[in-house]
PAMAR-217873 format. One record per residue (C-alpha): residue in one letter; chain; residue number from 1; x, z, y. Coordinates in steps of 0.1 Angstrom, whole numbers, plus 5000, padded with zeros to 4 digits. Each point is the difference from the previous one (the first is absolute). Last residue first. Example, Ala and Ser with C-alpha at 12.3 -4.5 7.8 and 13.67 -1.06 7.14 Angstrom:
<sites>
SITE   res   chain     n     px     pz     py
SITE     S       A     2   5137   5071   4989
SITE     A       A     1   4986   5007   4966
</sites>
This chain:
<sites>
SITE   res   chain     n     px     pz     py
SITE     K       A    49   6844   8249   9698
SITE     T       A    48   5018   5029   5015
SITE     K       A    47   5038   4995   5000
SITE     H       A    46   5018   5028   4982
SITE     E       A    45   5020   4982   4973
SITE     K       A    44   5006   4969   5021
SITE     V       A    43   5010   5021   5030
SITE     F       A    42   5025   5020   4979
SITE     N       A    41   5014   4969   4984
SITE     K       A    40   5006   4983   5033
SITE     I       A    39   5015   5031   5015
SITE     L       A    38   5024   5004   4971
SITE     T       A    37   5011   4964   5001
SITE     V       A    36   5005   5001   5038
SITE     G       A    35   5021   5031   4997
SITE     L       A    34   5021   4985   4971
SITE     N       A    33   5007   4970   5022
SITE     G       A    32   5010   5021   5030
SITE     A       A    31   5023   5022   4979
SITE     T       A    30   5017   4968   4987
SITE     R       A    29   4995   4991   4964
SITE     N       A    28   5021   4997   4969
SITE     Q       A    27   4979   5026   4982
SITE     E       A    26   5028   5026   5000
SITE     E       A    25   5006   4990   5036
SITE     A       A    24   4965   5010   5009
SITE     L       A    23   5004   5034   4984
SITE     K       A    22   5032   5005   5019
SITE     K       A    21   4984   4991   5033
SITE     F       A    20   4971   5024   4993
SITE     D       A    19   5025   5028   4994
SITE     E       A    18   5019   4992   5032
SITE     Y       A    17   4967   4998   5019
SITE     I       A    16   4988   5034   4987
SITE     D       A    15   5033   5016   5009
SITE     F       A    14   4999   4986   5036
SITE     D       A    13   4965   5013   5006
SITE     V       A    12   4973   4974   5005
SITE     L       A    11   4986   4980   5029
SITE     L       A    10   4980   4970   4990
SITE     V       A     9   4995   4968   5019
SITE     F       A     8   4976   4972   4989
SITE     R       A     7   5005   4967   5017
SITE     K       A     6   4971   4976   4995
SITE     K       A     5   4999   4967   4981
SITE     N       A     4   4976   4972   5009
SITE     T       A     3   5029   4977   5010
SITE     T       A     2   5004   4973   5026
SITE     M       A     1   5032   4980   5002
</sites>
């Protein structure tokens, strides 16, 4: 199965990750899913047309 997705690795402090994970859980998401959503929104808002 071929995919056009790329792996994006971030290294953050433990406390930041724990807070991020809690925020994701509050939205019924995984930390990875919330990260993807935030990145997509950021790129969409800042993309040069």
